[in-house]
C-alpha positions as CSV (number, residue, x, y, z in Angstrom):
1,M,63.7,126.0,105.0
2,I,64.4,124.7,101.4
3,K,66.9,127.4,100.8
4,K,68.7,126.6,104.1
5,T,68.7,122.9,103.2
6,S,70.0,123.6,99.7
7,S,72.8,125.7,101.3
8,Q,73.5,122.9,103.8
9,M,73.7,120.3,101.0
10,K,76.3,122.4,99.1
11,E,78.4,122.8,102.2
12,L,78.2,119.1,103.0
13,E,79.1,118.3,99.3
14,Q,82.1,120.6,99.4
15,N,83.4,119.2,102.8
16,F,82.9,115.6,101.6
17,R,84.9,116.4,98.4
18,E,87.7,117.9,100.6
19,L,87.7,114.8,102.8
20,I,87.9,112.5,99.9
21,I,90.8,114.4,98.3
22,E,92.7,114.6,101.7
23,R,92.2,110.9,102.5
24,C,93.2,109.7,99.0
25,R,96.4,111.6,98.5
26,F,98.3,108.3,99.2
27,C,97.0,106.8,95.9
28,G,97.7,110.0,93.8
29,F,94.0,111.0,93.6
30,D,94.9,114.6,93.8
31,K,97.1,114.2,90.7
32,Y,94.3,112.2,89.0
33,L,92.0,115.1,89.6
34,A,94.5,117.6,88.1
35,E,94.6,115.4,85.0
36,N,90.8,114.6,85.0
37,P,89.0,117.8,86.0
38,D,85.7,116.4,84.8
39,F,85.7,113.7,87.5
40,E,82.2,113.7,89.0
41,F,81.9,113.9,92.8
42,S,78.8,112.7,94.5
43,K,75.8,115.0,94.6
44,I,74.4,115.3,98.1
45,D,70.6,115.7,98.5
46,E,67.8,114.7,100.8
47,G,67.3,111.4,99.0
48,L,70.3,110.2,100.9
49,L,68.6,110.6,104.3
50,G,68.8,107.4,106.3
51,W,71.3,104.6,106.1
52,E,69.0,102.5,103.8
53,N,69.5,105.2,101.1
54,G,73.2,105.1,101.2
55,Q,75.4,105.4,98.1
56,H,79.0,104.6,97.1
57,I,81.6,106.6,95.2
58,T,84.5,104.7,93.7
59,I,87.9,106.4,93.8
60,P,90.3,105.6,91.0
61,G,93.6,104.1,92.2
62,M,92.2,103.3,95.7
63,F,90.8,99.8,95.1
64,G,87.7,101.1,96.9
65,G,85.9,104.3,97.8
66,F,83.4,105.8,100.2
67,D,80.0,104.7,101.3
68,Y,77.8,107.5,102.6
69,F,74.4,108.5,103.8
70,L,72.7,111.5,105.4
71,G,71.6,111.7,109.0
72,K,69.9,114.3,111.2
73,V,71.5,115.7,114.3
74,G,69.0,115.0,117.1
75,N,65.7,116.7,116.6
76,S,67.2,119.7,114.7
77,H,67.1,120.4,110.9
78,N,70.8,120.1,110.8
79,L,72.1,117.3,108.6
80,V,75.4,115.4,108.7
81,L,76.9,113.0,106.1
82,Y,78.2,109.8,107.5
83,T,80.9,108.2,105.4
84,E,83.0,105.0,105.5
85,Q,86.3,104.9,103.7
86,S,86.9,101.3,102.6
87,S,89.0,99.3,100.2
88,R,88.7,95.8,98.7
89,M,91.9,95.2,100.7
90,D,90.1,95.5,104.0
91,H,86.6,94.4,103.0
92,N,84.7,92.6,105.9
93,S,87.2,93.9,108.4
94,N,86.7,96.3,111.2
95,S,89.6,98.5,110.1
96,S,87.7,101.0,107.9
97,S,87.6,104.6,108.8
98,V,84.3,106.2,109.6
99,F,83.7,110.0,109.4
100,E,81.0,112.5,110.1
101,V,80.9,115.4,107.7
102,S,79.1,118.5,108.8
103,I,78.9,122.1,107.5
104,D,81.8,122.8,109.8
105,G,84.1,120.2,108.3
106,S,84.7,116.5,109.0
107,R,85.9,114.4,111.9
108,L,87.0,110.8,112.4
109,L,84.5,108.9,114.6
110,K,85.9,106.8,117.4
111,G,84.6,104.5,120.1
112,E,80.9,103.9,120.6
113,E,80.0,106.6,118.1
114,R,82.0,104.9,115.4
115,R,80.6,101.5,116.3
116,M,77.0,102.7,116.0
117,V,77.6,104.3,112.5
118,W,79.8,101.4,111.4
119,A,76.9,99.0,112.2
120,K,74.7,101.0,109.8
121,F,77.2,100.6,107.0
122,R,77.2,96.8,107.7
123,Q,73.4,96.9,107.3
124,L,73.7,98.8,104.1
125,G,76.2,96.2,102.8
126,E,73.9,93.4,103.7
127,K,71.0,95.2,101.9
128,R,73.1,95.6,98.7
129,L,74.1,91.9,98.8
130,E,70.5,90.8,99.1
131,E,69.5,93.1,96.2
132,H,72.4,91.6,94.1
133,K,71.3,88.1,94.9
134,R,67.7,88.9,94.0
135,K,68.8,90.4,90.6
136,M,71.0,87.4,89.9
137,E,68.1,85.0,90.6
138,E,65.8,87.0,88.3
139,R,68.3,86.8,85.5
140,R,68.7,83.1,86.1
141,Q,65.0,82.6,85.8
142,H,64.8,84.4,82.5
143,E,67.7,82.6,80.9
144,P,66.9,79.6,78.7
145,S,67.7,76.3,80.4
146,E,70.9,74.5,79.4
147,R,69.4,71.2,80.3
148,K,67.4,69.2,77.8
Protein backbone atom coordinates (compact mmCIF):
# COMPACT_ATOMS: atom_id res chain seq x y z
CA MET A 1 0.00 0.00 0.00
CA ILE A 2 2.76 2.48 0.89
CA LYS A 3 4.60 1.76 -2.36
CA LYS A 4 1.40 2.30 -4.37
CA THR A 5 0.72 5.54 -2.49
CA SER A 6 4.28 6.75 -3.08
CA SER A 7 3.91 5.98 -6.78
CA GLN A 8 0.54 7.79 -6.84
CA MET A 9 2.10 10.83 -5.18
CA LYS A 10 4.89 11.00 -7.77
CA GLU A 11 2.35 10.81 -10.60
CA LEU A 12 0.16 13.49 -8.99
CA GLU A 13 3.24 15.67 -8.48
CA GLN A 14 4.25 15.32 -12.13
CA ASN A 15 0.72 16.02 -13.42
CA PHE A 16 0.42 19.05 -11.11
CA ARG A 17 3.73 20.37 -12.42
CA GLU A 18 2.53 19.93 -16.02
CA LEU A 19 -0.74 21.74 -15.25
CA ILE A 20 1.11 24.67 -13.68
CA ILE A 21 3.47 25.00 -16.65
CA GLU A 22 0.61 24.80 -19.16
CA ARG A 23 -1.61 27.29 -17.31
CA CYS A 24 1.21 29.78 -16.77
CA ARG A 25 2.65 30.05 -20.27
CA PHE A 26 0.83 33.39 -20.58
CA CYS A 27 3.16 34.99 -18.04
CA GLY A 28 6.33 33.41 -19.43
CA PHE A 29 6.70 30.86 -16.66
CA ASP A 30 8.00 28.25 -19.11
CA LYS A 31 10.82 30.68 -20.03
CA TYR A 32 11.40 31.42 -16.34
CA LEU A 33 11.86 27.67 -15.73
CA ALA A 34 14.37 27.42 -18.57
CA GLU A 35 16.39 30.21 -16.92
CA ASN A 36 15.81 28.93 -13.35
CA PRO A 37 15.97 25.13 -13.45
CA ASP A 38 16.30 24.99 -9.65
CA PHE A 39 12.72 26.30 -9.14
CA GLU A 40 11.12 24.07 -6.50
CA PHE A 41 7.72 22.69 -7.33
CA SER A 42 5.48 21.50 -4.54
CA LYS A 43 6.05 18.10 -3.03
CA ILE A 44 2.85 16.08 -2.79
CA ASP A 45 2.44 13.80 0.22
CA GLU A 46 -0.29 12.43 2.47
CA GLY A 47 0.09 15.42 4.81
CA LEU A 48 -1.99 17.35 2.26
CA LEU A 49 -5.03 15.08 2.73
CA GLY A 50 -8.09 17.23 3.45
CA TRP A 51 -8.84 20.85 2.57
CA GLU A 52 -7.70 22.04 6.00
CA ASN A 53 -4.16 20.90 5.13
CA GLY A 54 -4.04 22.83 1.87
CA GLN A 55 -0.94 24.67 0.72
CA HIS A 56 -0.02 27.37 -1.79
CA ILE A 57 2.65 27.68 -4.46
CA THR A 58 3.48 31.15 -5.77
CA ILE A 59 4.30 31.39 -9.47
CA PRO A 60 6.78 34.12 -10.51
CA GLY A 61 5.24 36.61 -12.93
CA MET A 62 1.67 35.48 -12.30
CA PHE A 63 0.72 37.76 -9.37
CA GLY A 64 -0.62 34.64 -7.71
CA GLY A 65 -0.33 30.91 -7.81
CA PHE A 66 -2.12 27.72 -6.93
CA ASP A 67 -3.78 26.58 -3.72
CA TYR A 68 -4.03 22.80 -3.45
CA PHE A 69 -5.00 19.87 -1.24
CA LEU A 70 -5.45 16.10 -1.56
CA GLY A 71 -8.78 14.34 -1.54
CA LYS A 72 -9.87 10.70 -1.74
CA VAL A 73 -12.02 9.39 -4.55
CA GLY A 74 -15.05 7.84 -2.84
CA ASN A 75 -14.13 4.94 -0.54
CA SER A 76 -11.14 3.92 -2.64
CA HIS A 77 -7.45 4.43 -1.92
CA ASN A 78 -7.15 6.60 -5.01
CA LEU A 79 -6.16 10.18 -4.36
CA VAL A 80 -6.70 13.32 -6.39
CA LEU A 81 -5.22 16.76 -5.98
CA TYR A 82 -7.66 19.66 -6.06
CA THR A 83 -6.13 22.94 -7.07
CA GLU A 84 -7.33 26.49 -7.58
CA GLN A 85 -5.44 28.83 -9.88
CA SER A 86 -5.82 32.32 -8.53
CA SER A 87 -4.30 35.74 -8.85
CA ARG A 88 -4.29 38.85 -6.71
CA MET A 89 -6.08 40.40 -9.68
CA ASP A 90 -9.15 38.21 -9.14
CA HIS A 91 -8.94 37.65 -5.36
CA ASN A 92 -12.35 37.27 -3.70
CA SER A 93 -14.01 36.76 -7.06
CA ASN A 94 -15.74 33.70 -8.38
CA SER A 95 -13.61 33.67 -11.54
CA SER A 96 -10.73 31.43 -10.44
CA SER A 97 -10.14 28.14 -12.22
CA VAL A 98 -10.52 24.93 -10.19
CA PHE A 99 -8.94 21.66 -11.33
CA GLU A 100 -8.81 18.03 -10.33
CA VAL A 101 -5.40 16.42 -10.87
CA SER A 102 -5.32 12.63 -10.95
CA ILE A 103 -2.77 10.02 -11.99
CA ASP A 104 -4.37 10.20 -15.45
CA GLY A 105 -3.90 13.96 -15.91
CA SER A 106 -5.94 17.03 -14.99
CA ARG A 107 -9.33 18.46 -15.79
CA LEU A 108 -11.09 21.76 -15.25
CA LEU A 109 -14.02 21.38 -12.87
CA LYS A 110 -17.37 22.89 -13.83
CA GLY A 111 -20.85 23.28 -12.43
CA GLU A 112 -21.77 21.75 -9.09
CA GLU A 113 -18.51 19.83 -8.85
CA ARG A 114 -16.55 23.09 -9.18
CA ARG A 115 -18.80 24.89 -6.70
CA MET A 116 -18.26 22.21 -4.04
CA VAL A 117 -14.45 22.24 -4.35
CA TRP A 118 -14.34 26.04 -4.68
CA ALA A 119 -16.20 26.28 -1.35
CA LYS A 120 -13.41 24.25 0.30
CA PHE A 121 -10.86 26.72 -1.00
CA ARG A 122 -12.89 29.57 0.51
CA GLN A 123 -12.84 27.75 3.86
CA LEU A 124 -9.08 27.35 3.51
CA GLY A 125 -8.74 31.08 2.83
CA GLU A 126 -10.81 31.93 5.90
CA LYS A 127 -8.69 29.58 8.01
CA ARG A 128 -5.49 31.26 6.79
CA LEU A 129 -6.91 34.71 7.51
CA GLU A 130 -7.86 33.73 11.07
CA GLU A 131 -4.38 32.27 11.62
CA HIS A 132 -2.81 35.49 10.32
CA LYS A 133 -5.00 37.61 12.64
CA ARG A 134 -4.07 35.40 15.60
CA LYS A 135 -0.35 35.77 14.88
CA MET A 136 -0.67 39.54 14.50
CA GLU A 137 -2.48 39.78 17.83
CA GLU A 138 0.22 37.68 19.52
CA ARG A 139 2.94 39.99 18.15
CA ARG A 140 1.00 43.04 19.27
CA GLN A 141 0.74 41.65 22.81
CA HIS A 142 4.50 41.06 22.99
CA GLU A 143 5.51 44.49 21.70
CA PRO A 144 6.25 47.22 24.21
CA SER A 145 3.46 49.74 24.52
CA GLU A 146 3.97 53.10 22.81
CA ARG A 147 1.70 54.79 25.33
CA LYS A 148 3.06 56.18 28.58
